[in-house]
C-alpha positions as CSV (number, residue, x, y, z in Angstrom):
1,M,124.7,276.6,131.0
2,N,126.8,279.3,132.6
3,P,129.1,278.6,135.5
4,G,127.4,279.0,138.9
5,N,127.6,282.5,140.4
6,S,129.6,282.3,143.6
7,S,127.5,285.0,145.2
8,V,124.5,282.7,144.8
9,W,126.0,279.9,146.9
10,S,129.6,280.2,148.0
11,R,129.5,278.5,151.4
12,D,130.1,274.9,152.1
13,T,127.9,273.6,154.9
14,W,128.3,269.9,154.3
15,T,129.1,268.0,157.5
16,A,130.5,264.6,158.2
17,R,127.8,264.0,160.8
18,P,124.2,263.2,160.1
19,L,122.1,266.3,160.6
20,R,120.7,267.1,164.0
21,S,117.1,267.7,163.3
22,N,113.9,266.0,164.0
23,L,114.5,263.0,161.8
24,S,112.7,259.8,162.3
25,R,114.8,256.7,162.9
26,A,113.8,255.4,159.4
27,H,114.9,258.7,157.8
28,R,118.2,258.7,159.6
29,C,118.8,255.0,158.5
30,W,118.1,255.8,154.9
31,L,120.3,259.0,155.0
32,T,123.2,257.2,156.5
33,T,123.1,253.9,154.6
34,P,126.8,253.2,154.1
35,D,126.6,250.9,151.1
36,S,124.9,251.3,147.8
37,L,121.6,253.3,148.1
38,T,120.5,251.6,144.9
39,A,120.9,248.1,146.4
40,A,119.1,249.1,149.6
41,L,116.2,250.6,147.6
42,R,115.9,247.5,145.5
43,T,115.3,245.4,148.7
44,V,112.2,247.4,149.6
45,C,110.9,248.7,146.3
46,P,109.3,246.0,144.2
47,R,109.1,248.3,141.2
48,F,112.5,250.0,141.6
49,R,113.6,251.8,138.5
50,V,115.9,254.6,137.4
51,R,114.5,257.5,135.4
52,L,117.2,259.3,133.5
53,L,116.5,263.1,133.6
54,E,119.6,264.6,132.0
55,T,123.1,263.8,131.0
56,G,125.8,265.9,129.3
57,T,128.3,268.6,130.0
58,R,127.8,271.6,132.2
59,F,129.6,273.6,134.8
60,P,129.8,272.6,138.4
61,F,128.2,274.4,141.2
62,P,130.7,276.3,143.4
63,D,130.7,273.8,146.3
64,E,131.1,270.9,143.8
65,A,134.0,272.6,142.1
66,R,135.8,273.2,145.5
67,L,135.3,269.6,146.5
68,L,136.6,268.3,143.1
69,K,139.4,270.9,143.3
70,I,138.6,272.3,139.8
71,S,137.6,275.7,138.5
72,R,133.9,276.6,138.4
73,H,134.6,277.3,134.7
74,Q,135.8,273.8,134.0
75,Q,133.2,271.6,132.3
76,V,132.1,268.4,134.0
77,W,130.2,265.4,132.8
78,S,126.9,265.4,134.6
79,R,124.1,262.8,135.0
80,E,120.9,263.5,136.9
81,V,118.4,260.7,137.6
82,L,115.5,259.9,139.8
83,L,115.5,256.7,141.8
84,C,111.8,255.6,141.8
85,N,109.5,253.0,143.1
86,G,107.3,252.6,139.9
87,A,106.2,256.1,139.0
88,S,106.9,257.5,142.5
89,P,110.2,259.4,142.8
90,L,112.1,258.7,146.0
91,V,115.6,260.2,145.4
92,F,117.1,262.8,143.1
93,A,120.7,261.9,142.3
94,R,123.3,264.0,140.6
95,S,126.7,262.7,139.6
96,I,129.5,264.9,138.1
97,L,133.0,264.2,137.0
98,P,135.7,266.5,135.4
99,L,135.2,266.0,131.7
100,K,138.9,265.4,131.1
101,D,138.8,262.3,133.4
102,L,135.9,260.6,131.6
103,P,137.8,258.7,128.9
104,R,140.8,257.8,131.1
105,A,139.4,256.8,134.5
106,W,135.7,256.2,133.8
107,P,135.4,254.8,130.2
108,T,132.5,252.6,131.1
109,L,130.2,255.5,131.9
110,D,127.7,255.8,129.1
111,A,125.4,258.8,128.9
112,R,122.6,256.7,127.4
113,D,122.8,253.9,130.0
114,P,119.8,254.0,132.2
115,R,121.2,251.6,134.8
116,P,122.1,253.0,138.2
117,L,125.7,254.1,138.8
118,G,125.6,252.1,142.0
119,E,125.9,248.9,139.9
120,L,129.3,250.2,138.6
121,L,130.5,252.0,141.7
122,F,129.9,249.2,144.3
123,T,131.0,246.3,142.1
124,D,134.3,247.7,140.8
125,A,137.1,246.8,143.2
126,R,139.2,249.8,141.9
127,V,136.6,252.3,143.1
128,R,137.2,253.8,146.6
129,R,134.4,255.7,148.3
130,T,135.1,258.6,150.6
131,P,132.9,259.1,153.7
132,L,129.5,260.5,153.3
133,H,128.8,264.2,154.0
134,F,125.3,265.6,154.7
135,Q,123.4,268.8,154.3
136,K,119.9,270.2,154.5
137,L,120.0,272.2,151.3
138,P,119.6,275.9,151.9
139,L,117.0,277.8,149.9
140,R,119.7,279.5,147.8
141,H,121.7,276.3,147.0
142,P,121.6,275.7,143.2
143,L,120.5,272.1,143.6
144,R,117.2,273.4,145.0
145,A,116.2,274.7,141.6
146,R,116.9,271.2,140.1
147,L,114.3,269.8,142.6
148,A,111.6,272.3,141.7
149,P,109.7,269.9,139.3
150,F,109.4,267.1,141.9
151,P,107.2,266.8,144.9
152,L,109.1,267.1,148.1
153,D,107.6,265.3,151.1
154,L,110.7,266.0,153.3
155,P,113.1,268.8,154.0
156,P,115.6,268.5,151.2
157,L,118.2,266.4,153.0
158,A,121.2,265.4,150.9
159,R,124.2,263.2,151.2
160,R,127.3,263.1,149.0
161,S,130.6,261.3,148.6
162,L,133.4,261.0,146.2
163,H,134.1,257.7,144.3
164,V,137.7,257.6,143.3
165,R,139.0,255.5,140.5
166,Q,142.5,255.8,139.0
167,G,143.0,259.1,140.9
168,S,139.8,260.6,139.4
169,A,136.9,261.6,141.6
170,L,133.2,261.2,140.7
171,L,131.0,263.2,143.0
172,V,127.6,261.6,143.7
173,T,124.9,263.7,145.5
174,E,121.6,262.1,146.6
175,I,118.7,264.0,147.8
176,F,115.7,262.3,149.4
177,L,112.4,263.6,148.0
178,T,110.3,261.3,150.2
179,L,111.0,258.6,152.7
180,P,111.5,255.2,151.0
181,P,109.4,252.4,152.4
182,T,110.9,250.1,155.1
183,R,110.6,246.3,155.1
184,S,107.8,246.6,157.6
185,D,105.9,248.9,155.3
186,L,105.7,246.2,152.7
187,A,104.2,243.6,155.1
């Protein structure tokens, strides 16, 4: 894959505040969940599972490269998954890490491991998470193309944060495809 073209998406419009739009209370709660999204989904999704879509090396999108303070031409390790309730996709998640940092700071990441990264990120005391940032993905953002195969019941609202371990940052971006159930929905 070729590096992202900066003319396609060169602006950073991620914000530290949840988006001001007509979000339901439930949607806002899911979007701003401060802890592991995986753990939160497991509490309300009886058939929670992770569907591994793709893993390997690629080039970061321009806004990802800026956040990671790397060149757009520097390869990253990438993992894309769907967080599902049974066969129903709820969240598209993309994690990237500068390839050079994989063996040193993140040796436990395994491309073939279908488990959610949340199990590693929120149980390792050496991992520090930065605050969440939010964005309604613009039509021209490269992540929109990654969502094309999946049904989208909501505006593509995304959240992302860095998980830092031994000075190396892993960027995790989560995009809600549909509103997950709430505890009251399961009653």
